[in-house]
C-alpha positions as CSV (number, residue, x, y, z in Angstrom):
1,M,-17.9,-23.2,-42.3
2,S,-17.5,-27.0,-42.9
3,E,-15.7,-27.9,-46.3
4,K,-17.6,-31.3,-46.5
5,K,-19.8,-31.4,-49.7
6,V,-23.3,-32.2,-49.1
7,L,-24.6,-31.9,-52.7
8,E,-22.4,-32.3,-55.8
9,M,-24.3,-32.0,-59.3
10,K,-22.1,-32.9,-62.3
11,G,-22.5,-32.5,-65.8
12,I,-26.3,-31.5,-65.6
13,T,-27.9,-31.1,-69.0
14,K,-31.4,-30.3,-69.7
15,I,-32.8,-29.8,-73.4
16,Y,-36.3,-28.4,-74.4
17,P,-37.4,-28.1,-78.0
18,G,-35.1,-25.2,-79.4
19,V,-33.4,-24.3,-76.1
20,R,-30.6,-26.0,-74.2
21,A,-31.6,-24.8,-70.6
22,L,-28.7,-26.4,-68.9
23,D,-25.3,-27.5,-70.6
24,G,-23.1,-29.7,-68.5
25,V,-23.4,-27.5,-65.5
26,D,-21.5,-28.4,-62.2
27,F,-22.6,-27.3,-59.1
28,I,-21.1,-28.0,-55.6
29,V,-22.5,-27.2,-52.1
30,E,-20.8,-27.5,-48.8
31,E,-22.5,-28.6,-45.4
32,G,-23.5,-25.8,-43.3
33,S,-23.0,-23.2,-46.2
34,V,-24.9,-20.2,-47.9
35,H,-24.5,-20.7,-51.5
36,A,-25.6,-18.1,-53.8
37,L,-26.9,-19.2,-57.1
38,M,-26.9,-16.3,-59.4
39,G,-27.5,-15.2,-63.2
40,E,-29.7,-13.4,-65.4
41,N,-33.3,-14.7,-66.0
42,G,-33.1,-17.9,-68.4
43,A,-29.6,-18.5,-67.3
44,G,-30.6,-21.8,-66.0
45,K,-31.1,-21.3,-62.1
46,S,-34.7,-22.3,-61.9
47,T,-34.2,-25.5,-64.1
48,L,-31.2,-26.7,-62.0
49,I,-33.3,-26.2,-58.8
50,K,-36.4,-28.1,-60.4
51,I,-34.1,-31.2,-61.1
52,L,-32.5,-31.1,-57.8
53,T,-36.1,-31.0,-56.1
54,G,-37.5,-33.6,-58.4
55,V,-39.9,-31.4,-60.2
56,I,-38.4,-32.2,-63.6
57,G,-35.9,-34.9,-64.7
58,K,-32.4,-34.3,-66.3
59,D,-31.3,-35.4,-69.7
60,S,-27.7,-36.1,-68.4
61,G,-25.6,-36.0,-65.4
62,S,-25.5,-37.0,-61.9
63,I,-26.7,-35.9,-58.6
64,V,-24.5,-37.0,-55.4
65,L,-26.2,-36.2,-52.1
66,S,-24.2,-36.8,-49.0
67,G,-22.1,-39.3,-50.7
68,K,-25.2,-41.3,-52.6
69,E,-26.0,-40.9,-56.0
70,V,-29.8,-39.8,-56.0
71,N,-32.2,-39.3,-58.9
72,F,-35.6,-37.7,-57.3
73,H,-38.7,-38.2,-59.4
74,S,-41.0,-36.2,-57.3
75,V,-40.9,-33.3,-54.8
76,Y,-42.1,-35.7,-52.1
77,E,-39.3,-38.0,-53.0
78,A,-36.8,-34.9,-52.4
79,N,-38.5,-33.8,-49.2
80,N,-38.1,-37.3,-47.7
81,N,-34.1,-37.1,-48.5
82,G,-34.0,-33.6,-46.7
83,I,-34.4,-31.1,-49.5
84,S,-37.0,-28.4,-49.3
85,A,-37.4,-25.3,-51.5
86,V,-39.4,-21.9,-50.9
87,Y,-40.3,-20.5,-54.1
88,Q,-40.7,-16.8,-54.8
89,E,-44.3,-17.7,-55.9
90,L,-45.8,-19.0,-52.8
91,D,-47.3,-22.5,-52.9
92,L,-49.6,-22.6,-49.7
93,I,-53.2,-22.8,-49.4
94,P,-55.0,-19.6,-48.0
95,E,-58.0,-21.1,-46.5
96,L,-55.9,-23.7,-44.2
97,S,-54.4,-22.6,-40.9
98,I,-51.0,-21.5,-40.5
99,G,-50.0,-24.8,-38.6
100,E,-51.8,-27.0,-41.3
101,N,-49.7,-25.2,-44.0
102,I,-46.5,-25.7,-42.1
103,F,-47.2,-29.7,-41.7
104,M,-49.2,-30.0,-45.1
105,G,-48.5,-33.5,-46.5
106,R,-46.7,-34.5,-43.2
107,E,-49.6,-34.3,-40.9
108,M,-48.9,-35.5,-37.3
109,M,-51.1,-38.5,-36.6
110,K,-52.6,-40.2,-33.2
111,K,-54.8,-43.1,-33.2
112,G,-55.8,-42.6,-36.9
113,S,-56.6,-38.9,-37.0
114,I,-54.6,-35.6,-37.1
115,D,-53.0,-34.6,-33.9
116,W,-54.1,-31.0,-34.1
117,K,-52.6,-30.1,-30.6
118,N,-49.3,-31.4,-31.3
119,T,-49.3,-29.9,-34.9
120,Y,-50.2,-26.4,-33.5
121,K,-47.6,-26.7,-30.7
122,E,-44.8,-27.8,-33.1
123,A,-45.8,-25.1,-35.7
124,D,-45.6,-22.4,-32.8
125,K,-42.3,-23.4,-31.7
126,I,-40.6,-23.4,-35.1
127,L,-42.1,-19.7,-35.9
128,K,-40.8,-18.7,-32.4
129,S,-37.4,-20.1,-33.2
130,M,-37.7,-17.6,-36.2
131,G,-38.5,-14.8,-33.9
132,I,-42.2,-14.7,-35.2
133,L,-45.2,-14.7,-33.1
134,L,-48.4,-15.7,-34.8
135,D,-51.7,-17.7,-33.9
136,V,-50.9,-20.8,-35.7
137,T,-54.7,-21.9,-35.6
138,A,-55.5,-18.6,-37.8
139,K,-56.1,-19.0,-41.4
140,L,-53.1,-18.3,-43.7
141,S,-55.3,-15.7,-45.7
142,S,-55.4,-13.5,-42.6
143,L,-51.7,-12.8,-43.1
144,G,-50.1,-10.3,-45.6
145,T,-47.8,-11.7,-48.4
146,A,-44.8,-10.9,-46.1
147,M,-45.7,-13.0,-43.3
148,Q,-47.2,-15.8,-45.9
149,Q,-43.5,-16.0,-47.2
150,M,-42.2,-16.4,-43.6
151,V,-44.8,-19.3,-43.1
152,S,-43.5,-20.8,-46.3
153,I,-39.9,-20.6,-44.8
154,A,-41.0,-22.2,-41.6
155,R,-42.7,-25.1,-43.4
156,A,-39.1,-25.8,-45.3
157,I,-37.3,-25.7,-41.8
158,S,-40.0,-28.1,-40.4
159,I,-38.7,-30.9,-43.0
160,K,-35.4,-31.2,-41.1
161,S,-33.8,-30.5,-44.4
162,Q,-30.1,-31.1,-45.2
163,I,-30.3,-28.4,-47.8
164,V,-33.0,-25.6,-47.9
165,V,-33.5,-23.7,-51.2
166,L,-34.5,-20.1,-50.9
167,D,-35.8,-18.6,-54.2
168,E,-35.8,-14.7,-54.2
169,P,-37.1,-15.2,-50.3
170,T,-36.7,-11.3,-49.4
171,S,-38.6,-10.1,-52.6
172,S,-41.8,-9.5,-50.3
173,L,-40.2,-8.6,-47.1
174,D,-39.2,-5.3,-45.5
175,T,-36.1,-4.5,-43.7
176,S,-37.0,-5.8,-40.3
177,E,-38.5,-9.2,-41.7
178,V,-35.2,-9.4,-44.0
179,E,-33.2,-9.1,-40.6
180,V,-35.3,-11.8,-39.3
181,L,-34.8,-14.1,-42.2
182,F,-31.0,-13.5,-41.9
183,K,-31.1,-14.8,-38.4
184,V,-32.9,-17.6,-39.5
185,I,-30.2,-18.3,-42.1
186,E,-27.6,-18.2,-39.5
187,K,-29.6,-20.6,-37.2
188,L,-29.7,-23.2,-40.3
189,K,-25.7,-22.6,-40.8
190,R,-25.1,-23.4,-37.1
191,D,-27.3,-26.7,-37.4
192,K,-25.1,-27.4,-40.5
193,I,-28.0,-27.2,-42.7
194,A,-27.2,-25.7,-46.2
195,V,-28.8,-23.0,-48.0
196,I,-29.0,-22.5,-51.8
197,F,-29.8,-18.6,-52.0
198,I,-31.2,-17.4,-55.2
199,T,-31.5,-13.7,-55.5
200,H,-30.6,-10.7,-57.6
201,R,-29.9,-8.2,-54.9
202,L,-26.2,-8.2,-54.5
203,D,-26.1,-6.6,-51.0
204,E,-27.8,-9.7,-50.0
205,V,-25.3,-12.0,-51.2
206,F,-22.6,-10.1,-49.7
207,A,-24.4,-10.0,-46.3
208,T,-25.3,-13.7,-46.1
209,C,-23.6,-15.9,-48.5
210,D,-20.2,-17.7,-48.1
211,T,-19.9,-19.0,-51.9
212,V,-21.4,-18.1,-55.4
213,T,-22.0,-19.8,-58.5
214,I,-23.0,-17.8,-61.6
215,L,-24.8,-19.4,-64.6
216,K,-25.4,-17.8,-67.9
217,D,-27.1,-19.1,-70.9
218,G,-27.5,-22.6,-69.3
219,K,-23.6,-22.9,-68.6
220,L,-21.6,-22.4,-65.6
221,V,-19.4,-19.2,-65.9
222,H,-18.1,-18.8,-62.5
223,R,-17.8,-20.3,-59.0
224,C,-15.8,-18.6,-55.9
225,K,-15.7,-17.7,-52.3
226,I,-17.6,-14.4,-51.6
227,E,-14.4,-12.8,-50.2
228,E,-12.7,-13.3,-53.8
229,T,-15.1,-11.1,-55.7
230,N,-17.0,-7.8,-55.9
231,K,-20.4,-6.5,-56.9
232,L,-19.1,-5.2,-60.4
233,D,-17.3,-8.5,-61.1
234,M,-20.4,-10.4,-60.3
235,V,-22.6,-8.3,-62.7
236,S,-20.1,-8.4,-65.5
237,K,-20.1,-12.2,-65.3
238,M,-23.8,-12.4,-65.1
239,I,-24.2,-10.2,-68.1
240,G,-21.5,-10.9,-70.0
241,R,-20.3,-7.5,-70.8
242,N,-19.0,-4.4,-68.9
243,A,-21.1,-3.7,-66.0
244,S,-20.3,0.0,-65.1
245,D,-23.5,1.2,-67.2
246,V,-25.8,-0.9,-65.2
247,M,-24.2,-0.2,-61.6
248,G,-24.1,3.6,-61.8
249,Q,-26.3,6.2,-60.2
250,T,-26.9,8.0,-63.2
251,K,-30.6,8.7,-64.3
252,V,-31.8,6.6,-67.4
253,C,-34.3,9.2,-68.4
254,L,-32.8,12.4,-69.7
255,S,-35.6,13.7,-72.0
256,D,-37.4,17.1,-71.9
257,R,-38.4,17.7,-68.3
258,S,-40.6,20.6,-68.8
259,P,-44.1,20.8,-67.4
260,K,-46.6,18.8,-69.3
261,E,-50.4,18.7,-69.1
262,I,-52.1,16.5,-66.7
263,F,-53.2,13.1,-68.0
264,L,-54.7,11.8,-64.8
265,E,-55.6,13.6,-61.5
266,A,-57.4,11.6,-58.5
267,K,-58.6,13.5,-55.3
268,G,-59.5,12.4,-51.9
269,M,-59.0,8.6,-52.6
270,K,-60.0,6.5,-49.5
271,K,-60.2,2.9,-48.8
272,F,-59.4,2.1,-45.4
273,P,-57.3,1.1,-43.9
274,K,-54.2,1.3,-46.5
275,V,-55.6,4.5,-48.3
276,I,-56.5,7.1,-45.4
277,E,-56.6,9.9,-48.0
278,Q,-54.8,10.0,-51.1
279,S,-54.5,12.8,-54.1
280,I,-52.3,12.2,-57.1
281,K,-51.5,13.8,-60.5
282,I,-49.7,12.2,-63.3
283,R,-48.5,14.1,-66.3
284,K,-48.5,13.1,-70.0
285,G,-45.1,11.6,-70.6
286,E,-44.0,11.7,-67.1
287,V,-42.4,8.9,-65.0
288,L,-44.0,9.2,-61.5
289,G,-42.7,7.0,-58.8
290,L,-44.5,5.8,-55.6
291,A,-42.0,5.3,-52.7
292,G,-42.5,4.0,-49.2
293,L,-42.1,1.1,-47.0
294,L,-43.9,-2.1,-47.4
295,G,-47.6,-1.7,-46.3
296,A,-47.4,2.1,-46.9
297,G,-50.4,1.9,-49.3
298,R,-48.6,2.1,-52.8
299,T,-50.2,-1.0,-54.4
300,E,-53.6,-0.3,-52.8
301,L,-53.6,3.3,-54.3
302,A,-52.8,2.0,-57.8
303,R,-55.3,-0.7,-57.4
304,L,-58.0,2.0,-56.8
305,L,-56.8,3.8,-59.9
306,F,-57.3,0.7,-62.2
307,G,-60.7,-0.3,-60.5
308,A,-59.2,-3.5,-59.2
309,D,-60.7,-2.4,-55.9
310,T,-63.7,-0.2,-55.2
311,C,-63.0,3.4,-53.8
312,K,-64.9,4.3,-50.9
313,E,-64.4,8.1,-51.6
314,G,-62.7,10.4,-54.3
315,T,-62.8,11.8,-57.7
316,I,-60.9,10.8,-60.9
317,E,-60.4,13.1,-63.7
318,I,-58.9,12.2,-67.1
319,E,-57.6,15.0,-69.1
320,G,-59.8,17.3,-67.0
321,K,-62.9,15.4,-67.5
322,P,-64.7,13.4,-64.5
323,V,-64.7,9.6,-65.0
324,K,-66.0,6.5,-63.0
325,I,-63.4,3.8,-62.7
326,N,-65.1,1.0,-60.6
327,T,-63.7,-1.9,-62.6
328,P,-60.7,-2.6,-64.8
329,R,-62.8,-2.7,-67.8
330,D,-63.5,1.1,-66.9
331,A,-59.9,1.8,-66.6
332,I,-58.8,0.0,-69.7
333,S,-61.6,1.9,-71.7
334,N,-60.0,5.1,-70.3
335,R,-56.7,4.0,-71.5
336,I,-55.1,2.7,-68.2
337,A,-53.1,-0.5,-68.0
338,F,-51.7,-2.1,-64.8
339,C,-49.0,-4.8,-64.3
340,S,-49.5,-6.3,-60.8
341,E,-46.6,-7.4,-58.5
342,D,-48.0,-10.7,-58.2
343,R,-47.5,-12.0,-61.7
344,K,-48.5,-15.8,-60.9
345,V,-52.1,-14.7,-59.4
346,E,-53.0,-11.5,-61.3
347,G,-50.8,-11.8,-64.5
348,I,-50.1,-14.9,-66.3
349,I,-52.4,-17.8,-67.4
350,P,-49.9,-20.3,-66.5
351,N,-50.8,-23.2,-69.2
352,M,-51.7,-20.8,-71.9
353,S,-49.3,-20.2,-74.7
354,I,-46.9,-17.3,-74.5
355,S,-48.7,-16.2,-77.7
356,N,-52.1,-15.9,-76.3
357,N,-51.2,-14.6,-72.8
358,L,-49.2,-11.8,-74.6
359,T,-52.3,-10.7,-76.8
360,L,-55.0,-11.1,-74.2
361,A,-55.7,-7.4,-73.9
362,C,-55.8,-6.5,-77.5
363,L,-57.9,-9.2,-78.8
364,K,-60.3,-7.0,-80.5
365,S,-57.6,-5.3,-82.8
366,I,-56.5,-8.9,-84.3
367,S,-60.1,-10.4,-84.6
368,K,-62.7,-10.2,-87.2
369,W,-66.2,-11.3,-86.4
370,G,-65.0,-12.8,-83.2
371,V,-62.2,-14.9,-84.9
372,I,-58.5,-14.1,-84.1
373,S,-56.4,-13.7,-87.1
374,K,-53.3,-16.1,-86.6
375,R,-51.3,-13.9,-89.0
376,K,-51.8,-10.7,-87.1
377,Q,-51.3,-12.4,-83.7
378,K,-48.0,-13.8,-84.8
379,A,-46.7,-10.5,-86.3
380,L,-47.9,-8.8,-83.1
381,V,-46.0,-11.1,-80.7
382,Q,-42.9,-11.3,-82.9
383,K,-42.8,-7.3,-82.7
384,Y,-43.0,-7.3,-78.9
385,I,-40.6,-10.5,-78.4
386,E,-37.9,-8.4,-80.4
387,M,-38.9,-5.0,-78.9
388,L,-38.5,-6.4,-75.2
389,K,-35.8,-9.0,-76.1
390,I,-37.9,-11.8,-74.6
391,K,-36.2,-15.1,-74.4
392,I,-38.4,-17.9,-75.7
393,G,-38.3,-21.2,-77.3
394,N,-41.5,-21.4,-79.2
395,E,-44.5,-18.9,-79.1
396,K,-46.7,-21.7,-78.6
397,D,-45.0,-23.1,-75.2
398,P,-46.9,-22.6,-72.2
399,I,-45.9,-19.2,-70.5
400,I,-45.2,-21.1,-67.3
401,S,-42.1,-22.5,-69.2
402,L,-40.4,-19.2,-69.3
403,S,-38.2,-17.7,-66.5
404,G,-40.0,-15.1,-64.3
405,G,-38.3,-12.3,-65.8
406,N,-39.3,-13.4,-69.3
407,Q,-42.8,-13.8,-68.0
408,Q,-42.7,-10.5,-66.6
409,K,-41.8,-8.9,-70.2
410,V,-44.7,-11.0,-71.8
411,L,-47.0,-9.0,-69.3
412,I,-45.6,-5.7,-70.0
413,A,-46.0,-6.5,-73.7
414,R,-49.7,-7.5,-73.1
415,W,-50.3,-3.8,-72.0
416,L,-48.2,-2.3,-74.4
417,C,-50.5,-4.0,-77.3
418,A,-53.4,-2.1,-75.7
419,N,-51.7,1.3,-76.6
420,P,-52.4,2.8,-73.1
421,S,-51.9,6.5,-72.1
422,L,-51.1,5.4,-68.5
423,L,-48.9,2.3,-67.6
424,I,-49.0,1.4,-64.0
425,L,-46.0,-0.9,-63.1
426,D,-46.2,-2.3,-59.5
427,E,-42.6,-3.7,-58.6
428,P,-41.8,-4.3,-62.3
429,T,-38.2,-5.7,-61.6
430,R,-39.2,-8.0,-58.6
431,G,-37.2,-11.2,-58.8
432,I,-35.5,-10.1,-62.2
433,D,-31.8,-10.1,-62.9
434,V,-29.5,-7.1,-63.6
435,G,-29.5,-7.3,-67.3
436,A,-33.3,-7.8,-67.7
437,K,-33.9,-5.2,-65.1
438,Q,-32.1,-2.6,-66.9
439,E,-33.8,-3.4,-70.2
440,I,-37.2,-2.8,-68.4
441,L,-36.0,0.6,-66.9
442,D,-34.7,1.5,-70.6
443,K,-38.2,0.7,-71.8
444,V,-39.9,2.5,-69.2
445,C,-38.0,5.7,-70.3
446,E,-38.3,5.3,-74.0
447,L,-42.0,4.8,-73.5
448,S,-42.1,8.4,-71.5
449,E,-40.3,10.0,-74.0
450,Q,-42.8,8.9,-76.7
451,G,-45.7,10.6,-74.6
452,M,-46.7,7.6,-72.4
453,S,-47.5,8.2,-68.7
454,V,-46.0,5.6,-66.4
455,L,-46.6,5.3,-62.7
456,V,-43.8,3.1,-61.0
457,I,-44.0,1.4,-57.8
458,S,-40.6,0.0,-56.5
459,S,-39.1,-0.8,-53.2
460,I,-35.8,-0.5,-55.0
461,L,-34.7,3.3,-54.4
462,E,-32.0,3.0,-57.2
463,E,-34.5,2.4,-59.7
464,L,-36.7,5.4,-58.9
465,V,-33.6,7.5,-58.8
466,Q,-32.8,6.1,-62.1
467,T,-36.0,6.4,-64.2
468,C,-38.4,9.1,-62.3
469,D,-39.2,12.7,-63.2
470,R,-41.0,13.3,-59.9
471,I,-41.5,10.9,-56.8
472,Q,-44.3,10.9,-54.4
473,V,-43.6,9.5,-50.9
474,I,-46.4,7.5,-49.3
475,K,-46.5,6.7,-45.5
476,D,-49.4,4.9,-43.5
477,G,-51.9,5.6,-46.3
478,K,-51.1,9.1,-46.7
479,T,-48.8,11.4,-49.0
480,R,-45.8,12.7,-46.9
481,G,-43.9,14.2,-49.4
482,E,-43.0,15.0,-53.2
483,I,-39.4,15.1,-54.6
484,Q,-39.0,16.8,-57.9
485,Y,-36.5,15.8,-60.5
486,E,-33.5,17.8,-59.6
487,G,-33.9,16.5,-55.9
488,I,-34.2,13.0,-56.4
489,S,-31.8,10.8,-54.8
490,E,-31.9,7.8,-52.5
491,A,-31.0,9.9,-49.5
492,S,-33.9,12.4,-50.1
493,I,-36.4,9.5,-50.5
494,M,-35.2,7.8,-47.2
495,Q,-35.1,11.1,-45.5
496,T,-39.0,11.8,-46.6
497,I,-40.1,8.3,-45.7
498,A,-38.4,8.8,-42.1
499,K,-39.6,12.2,-41.3
500,E,-42.5,12.6,-39.0
């Protein structure tokens, strides 16, 4: 690995009303290195990257790129100087072709019009270099989330960057796709392209990264070579306290595990191709986990239970009584809440205030004659901000101003306001740092102890081990096994997934 500096950010400061997002941060990246940028949500990672890529301006400090001081005022300007970013929330256009998305904004022209033949040829070449075979003329919408993520990475590679920023790039990828991504990263290193790797998955840091920089509360707290640290040390620095309580395998939920009454029972649920035939029972006060590989049909089953998708066959009973759930409105009226894994598309309303986003599901309870009581709304918002430890500047700020983890907490608060009996959480800690993740897992257990049923979908086996009373393993649209509380372990889940 070269020690030549390709990027040097010095004394970067950014202040929002009531919040010092960055406080004199230094960040150095070497040519051809993979540099992990880590920290809890709200630590300042996203703000630092937005300044680097021209999304927002800094208040003070300097940026030196390949020996030249720069100050980008737009993403386009940053791209032209060899800096590209792949964000956790994809910014592609579904109705355009794969090739068009890869070269969007940098179209190949010939005699005054787009050279489609060369566009598709080059797009195909880039994807093949990543080990991916796709019809580049097909619409992006024809791909699943994982492949769309790979197209976004291909787009960043096509810019011929000096630096590629990968923001939680593996959050939507399965194991085989992660391996492909890691090979792509190795190719970038060989080509002397630096990678800034933002992730909360410690295993990935040790598998791919050369150096790590850790931020906390807008300040630089640690920078070192990866071989000079370990997982426990990194977690301790990120959360600013002893990390042993968040790194162990002990279960979080330790309340009474005696059998309880069934709240919801669904039988023979079908929606081809992802839900072949599914039945599920969720007991009162139980944390039930859905485990399985990417594409197994876990999310699709949850969407059927919430009425977000229409079920072709099957029955649902709530407390022993048959009910029809054809829409989310039906589900809500039956005290069912659902936090989607895609908070950008199906959760937040970006430019609406934090306060209004949080109270969307309970407007009736804080309104009279159709008019919202600002006093009641403020009291409710403050209650859940304190309960879930949501870090904000001002409740009137747009929710998009928050970090991903705090956005997720607002969405959970939104549904808790509605007092549901069943809370469905689909990948609730996706892209969330260690500290915030533990707070959410603790809250899940607290809710179950208070009598709420919780259905948790997670690709992180450790989370299921820590929180669940029972785990239902799904594979290829069908239930392949069930693991009771005493037998829950990462090994038992993997064995169940792997068995024929």
